[in-house]
Z-matrix of the N, CA and C atoms (Angstrom, degrees):
N
C 1 1.462
C 2 1.509 1 107.93
N 3 1.312 2 115.76 1 136.51
C 4 1.503 3 118.96 2 178.05
C 5 1.518 4 110.00 3 -95.82
N 6 1.346 5 117.00 4 169.61
C 7 1.477 6 120.20 5 -174.93
C 8 1.505 7 114.80 6 -59.14
N 9 1.346 8 119.41 7 -36.39
C 10 1.464 9 117.87 8 -179.51
C 11 1.531 10 111.52 9 -73.77
N 12 1.326 11 117.23 10 -29.26
C 13 1.480 12 120.08 11 172.97
C 14 1.544 13 109.49 12 -68.67
N 15 1.301 14 117.44 13 -37.28
C 16 1.455 15 120.99 14 176.03
C 17 1.527 16 112.04 15 -64.45
N 18 1.325 17 115.24 16 -31.79
C 19 1.484 18 119.08 17 176.14
C 20 1.530 19 110.10 18 -61.52
N 21 1.311 20 116.55 19 -47.64
C 22 1.462 21 120.35 20 176.96
C 23 1.542 22 111.29 21 -61.13
N 24 1.320 23 115.41 22 -42.65
C 25 1.465 24 120.00 23 177.67
C 26 1.519 25 111.04 24 -59.99
N 27 1.331 26 117.31 25 -42.08
C 28 1.465 27 122.02 26 177.11
C 29 1.513 28 111.99 27 -59.07
N 30 1.332 29 115.68 28 -43.58
C 31 1.453 30 120.20 29 178.45
C 32 1.521 31 111.78 30 -63.06
N 33 1.323 32 116.68 31 -46.85
C 34 1.464 33 119.78 32 178.92
C 35 1.516 34 113.91 33 -65.21
N 36 1.333 35 116.60 34 -36.60
C 37 1.454 36 121.08 35 177.45
C 38 1.529 37 110.64 36 -67.45
N 39 1.309 38 117.17 37 -40.55
C 40 1.441 39 120.12 38 179.00
C 41 1.537 40 111.83 39 -66.29
N 42 1.313 41 116.96 40 -40.33
C 43 1.458 42 121.68 41 177.63
C 44 1.546 43 109.41 42 -62.87
N 45 1.336 44 116.26 43 -38.66
C 46 1.464 45 120.21 44 179.53
C 47 1.524 46 110.85 45 -67.17
N 48 1.314 47 117.37 46 -42.77
C 49 1.466 48 120.67 47 176.90
C 50 1.545 49 109.85 48 -61.31
N 51 1.351 50 116.55 49 -43.55
C 52 1.459 51 119.18 50 177.51
C 53 1.543 52 112.13 51 -60.53
N 54 1.293 53 115.69 52 -42.17
C 55 1.485 54 119.56 53 179.47
C 56 1.508 55 110.35 54 -59.91
N 57 1.347 56 116.52 55 -45.93
C 58 1.463 57 120.31 56 178.78
C 59 1.525 58 112.43 57 -65.46
N 60 1.338 59 116.64 58 -39.02
C 61 1.451 60 121.92 59 -176.15
C 62 1.523 61 112.10 60 -71.32
N 63 1.327 62 118.11 61 -33.26
C 64 1.455 63 120.17 62 -170.01
C 65 1.533 64 113.69 63 -115.19
N 66 1.321 65 119.40 64 3.05
C 67 1.454 66 121.68 65 179.02
C 68 1.503 67 112.86 66 -56.89
N 69 1.315 68 117.29 67 -45.92
C 70 1.484 69 119.93 68 -179.20
C 71 1.526 70 111.58 69 -61.73
N 72 1.307 71 116.75 70 -37.33
C 73 1.490 72 120.55 71 179.98
C 74 1.523 73 111.82 72 -57.24
N 75 1.339 74 116.42 73 -30.16
C 76 1.470 75 120.73 74 -178.04
C 77 1.529 76 111.55 75 -109.64
N 78 1.320 77 117.02 76 18.17
C 79 1.460 78 123.29 77 178.98
C 80 1.534 79 112.26 78 52.36
N 81 1.337 80 114.76 79 44.73
C 82 1.438 81 121.20 80 176.10
C 83 1.548 82 108.68 81 -105.00
N 84 1.322 83 114.76 82 123.72
C 85 1.436 84 120.71 83 177.75
C 86 1.548 85 107.94 84 -84.43
N 87 1.289 86 117.70 85 96.72
C 88 1.442 87 123.50 86 -171.61
C 89 1.543 88 111.35 87 -82.28
N 90 1.341 89 115.62 88 81.85
C 91 1.445 90 120.90 89 178.40
C 92 1.532 91 111.44 90 -77.61
N 93 1.336 92 114.79 91 -34.71
C 94 1.473 93 119.62 92 178.20
C 95 1.521 94 108.54 93 -158.18
N 96 1.317 95 116.02 94 148.97
C 97 1.453 96 121.49 95 -178.11
C 98 1.525 97 107.90 96 -157.72
N 99 1.339 98 115.98 97 140.13
C 100 1.470 99 121.46 98 168.15
C 101 1.511 100 109.69 99 -155.01
N 102 1.307 101 115.99 100 162.09
C 103 1.457 102 122.02 101 -179.17
C 104 1.514 103 108.64 102 -123.23
N 105 1.331 104 117.22 103 130.12
C 106 1.458 105 122.37 104 170.98
C 107 1.533 106 106.26 105 -96.40
N 108 1.343 107 115.11 106 132.18
C 109 1.451 108 121.39 107 -178.80
C 110 1.526 109 109.01 108 -130.50
N 111 1.319 110 115.16 109 144.92
C 112 1.458 111 120.70 110 171.18
C 113 1.527 112 107.84 111 -151.49
N 114 1.291 113 116.66 112 154.70
C 115 1.456 114 120.89 113 -179.70
C 116 1.509 115 112.15 114 -140.76
N 117 1.279 116 116.45 115 153.38
C 118 1.467 117 123.24 116 175.87
C 119 1.524 118 107.47 117 -96.43
N 120 1.313 119 114.06 118 117.56
C 121 1.474 120 121.52 119 -178.97
C 122 1.516 121 107.72 120 -136.58
N 123 1.342 122 114.87 121 120.26
C 124 1.466 123 120.17 122 179.28
C 125 1.533 124 107.16 123 -96.95
N 126 1.331 125 119.05 124 112.37
C 127 1.477 126 120.92 125 -177.63
C 128 1.544 127 112.11 126 -62.35
N 129 1.308 128 117.60 127 -19.55
C 130 1.466 129 119.27 128 178.02
C 131 1.554 130 111.43 129 -63.83
N 132 1.309 131 116.38 130 -27.49
C 133 1.466 132 120.46 131 176.75
C 134 1.513 133 111.53 132 -63.35
N 135 1.324 134 116.19 133 -41.34
C 136 1.476 135 119.87 134 176.05
C 137 1.501 136 112.94 135 -64.80
N 138 1.298 137 115.77 136 -35.01
C 139 1.483 138 121.64 137 -178.95
C 140 1.534 139 113.34 138 -85.06
N 141 1.348 140 116.75 139 -5.94
C 142 1.463 141 120.64 140 176.89
C 143 1.521 142 114.21 141 77.37
N 144 1.324 143 116.71 142 19.57
C 145 1.487 144 119.06 143 178.92
C 146 1.524 145 108.04 144 -134.51
N 147 1.263 146 120.99 145 117.44
C 148 1.453 147 127.17 146 -8.07
C 149 1.516 148 110.06 147 -76.55
N 150 1.337 149 119.05 148 161.41
C 151 1.459 150 121.42 149 -172.80
C 152 1.508 151 115.23 150 -68.86
N 153 1.334 152 119.11 151 -14.80
C 154 1.464 153 120.82 152 -178.64
C 155 1.538 154 112.90 153 -89.40
N 156 1.326 155 118.27 154 0.85
C 157 1.479 156 121.28 155 178.36
C 158 1.522 157 108.34 156 -90.73
N 159 1.320 158 116.27 157 125.48
C 160 1.458 159 120.77 158 178.80
C 161 1.533 160 111.44 159 -68.02
N 162 1.325 161 118.25 160 145.06
C 163 1.456 162 121.88 161 -179.81
C 164 1.523 163 112.91 162 -84.75
N 165 1.294 164 117.99 163 21.38
C 166 1.467 165 123.07 164 -174.65
C 167 1.527 166 110.15 165 -128.41
N 168 1.312 167 114.94 166 174.89
C 169 1.454 168 117.42 167 171.03
C 170 1.515 169 110.58 168 -60.99
N 171 1.328 170 115.37 169 131.75
C 172 1.464 171 119.00 170 175.13
C 173 1.524 172 109.72 171 -82.69
N 174 1.327 173 114.80 172 -35.09
C 175 1.474 174 121.07 173 179.50
C 176 1.509 175 108.46 174 -145.00
N 177 1.328 176 116.33 175 142.44
C 178 1.453 177 122.90 176 170.87
C 179 1.533 178 107.16 177 -121.53
N 180 1.293 179 117.43 178 128.94
C 181 1.446 180 122.34 179 177.63
C 182 1.531 181 110.03 180 -117.62
N 183 1.328 182 115.97 181 143.03
C 184 1.451 183 119.59 182 178.11
C 185 1.519 184 109.66 183 -141.14
N 186 1.328 185 113.76 184 157.86
C 187 1.452 186 120.27 185 173.90
C 188 1.551 187 107.03 186 -141.25
N 189 1.308 188 115.50 187 123.09
C 190 1.457 189 121.06 188 177.72
C 191 1.531 190 107.64 189 -88.28
N 192 1.334 191 114.49 190 137.64
C 193 1.477 192 121.15 191 179.78
C 194 1.515 193 108.21 192 -121.83
N 195 1.326 194 114.72 193 123.47
C 196 1.480 195 122.21 194 -179.96
C 197 1.540 196 108.27 195 -112.54
N 198 1.324 197 116.58 196 136.54
C 199 1.452 198 120.87 197 164.03
C 200 1.529 199 103.76 198 -69.01
N 201 1.315 200 119.72 199 124.79
C 202 1.447 201 122.31 200 -159.08
C 203 1.548 202 116.71 201 -102.44
N 204 1.319 203 119.42 202 58.98
C 205 1.463 204 117.50 203 172.77
C 206 1.514 205 111.63 204 -83.74
N 207 1.325 206 119.12 205 -0.29
C 208 1.463 207 122.92 206 -176.94
C 209 1.550 208 109.51 207 -108.15
N 210 1.336 209 115.39 208 158.71
C 211 1.470 210 119.42 209 177.67
C 212 1.548 211 110.88 210 -60.92
N 213 1.324 212 116.45 211 141.63
C 214 1.450 213 121.42 212 -179.13
C 215 1.537 214 113.02 213 -59.22
N 216 1.314 215 116.71 214 -34.02
C 217 1.466 216 121.32 215 177.80
C 218 1.545 217 110.56 216 -59.97
N 219 1.333 218 117.43 217 -42.08
C 220 1.436 219 121.81 218 178.70
C 221 1.532 220 110.96 219 -66.21
N 222 1.313 221 115.05 220 -42.83
C 223 1.480 222 121.47 221 178.86
C 224 1.509 223 109.05 222 -62.20
N 225 1.291 224 118.68 223 -44.67
C 226 1.479 225 123.08 224 178.49
C 227 1.548 226 112.35 225 -58.99
N 228 1.336 227 115.41 226 -40.64
C 229 1.478 228 120.45 227 179.32
C 230 1.547 229 108.15 228 -67.88
N 231 1.322 230 117.19 229 -40.53
C 232 1.477 231 120.02 230 178.81
C 233 1.537 232 109.79 231 -64.80
N 234 1.331 233 117.40 232 -42.51
C 235 1.461 234 120.42 233 178.31
C 236 1.525 235 111.26 234 -58.80
N 237 1.311 236 117.21 235 -43.51
C 238 1.473 237 121.62 236 179.67
C 239 1.513 238 110.44 237 -64.50
N 240 1.318 239 116.26 238 -39.44
C 241 1.460 240 119.83 239 179.69
C 242 1.526 241 111.40 240 -67.47
N 243 1.334 242 117.56 241 -41.26
C 244 1.441 243 120.78 242 177.00
C 245 1.536 244 109.97 243 -60.71
N 246 1.304 245 115.36 244 -44.00
C 247 1.469 246 120.01 245 -179.85
C 248 1.540 247 109.90 246 -60.19
N 249 1.308 248 116.92 247 -38.80
C 250 1.447 249 122.39 248 -177.84
C 251 1.557 250 112.05 249 -76.71
N 252 1.322 251 119.02 250 -35.92
C 253 1.447 252 122.62 251 -169.40
C 254 1.525 253 116.17 252 -106.19
N 255 1.303 254 118.74 253 -6.77
C 256 1.491 255 120.54 254 -178.55
C 257 1.524 256 109.84 255 -67.03
N 258 1.346 257 117.62 256 115.18
C 259 1.444 258 120.71 257 -176.82
C 260 1.550 259 113.66 258 -61.09
N 261 1.324 260 116.86 259 -37.88
C 262 1.460 261 116.95 260 -178.37
C 263 1.543 262 110.57 261 -70.86
N 264 1.304 263 117.95 262 -39.73
C 265 1.461 264 120.64 263 176.63
C 266 1.512 265 110.11 264 -61.78
N 267 1.316 266 117.61 265 -44.57
C 268 1.456 267 120.41 266 178.72
C 269 1.509 268 111.46 267 -63.12
N 270 1.316 269 117.60 268 -40.52
C 271 1.477 270 121.08 269 178.15
C 272 1.511 271 111.26 270 -61.47
N 273 1.318 272 116.33 271 -42.90
C 274 1.483 273 120.05 272 179.79
C 275 1.525 274 111.59 273 -62.86
N 276 1.292 275 116.33 274 -29.26
C 277 1.479 276 120.02 275 -177.27
C 278 1.512 277 112.70 276 -83.52
N 279 1.334 278 118.08 277 -27.69
C 280 1.497 279 117.53 278 -169.60
C 281 1.531 280 115.90 279 -128.05
N 282 1.305 281 119.11 280 -5.34
C 283 1.451 282 119.97 281 -171.70
C 284 1.501 283 112.63 282 -65.71
N 285 1.314 284 115.04 283 140.85
C 286 1.444 285 122.86 284 171.74
C 287 1.525 286 105.71 285 -120.11
N 288 1.300 287 118.72 286 122.00
C 289 1.446 288 123.15 287 -175.61
C 290 1.526 289 107.69 288 -96.82
N 291 1.316 290 115.79 289 125.94
C 292 1.471 291 121.73 290 -176.53
C 293 1.536 292 109.57 291 -123.39
N 294 1.283 293 115.67 292 129.70
C 295 1.479 294 120.30 293 176.71
C 296 1.525 295 108.90 294 -74.61
N 297 1.314 296 116.02 295 135.84
C 298 1.481 297 120.62 296 178.20
C 299 1.488 298 111.13 297 -95.23
């Protein structure tokens, strides 16, 4: 596994931990859960050809899957909460990396 694949794995793992941690708060019976993730990454960006292509994911897509013994409304609220509170997702959206 390469570092950018690990980044996706970190995001999925964090979402899974959030689902387990907050399911009870939203009355979701978490019998099963997983996240499918994929990202658009152009390797030419890493190689610097062409120079206007970013060396990172341009887009990351995910889909959360719940074993559904709970009402959909509760699941939707939990999904929204995970999206709001997942530390890895938040980091990917706002981080500024500074050399020391």
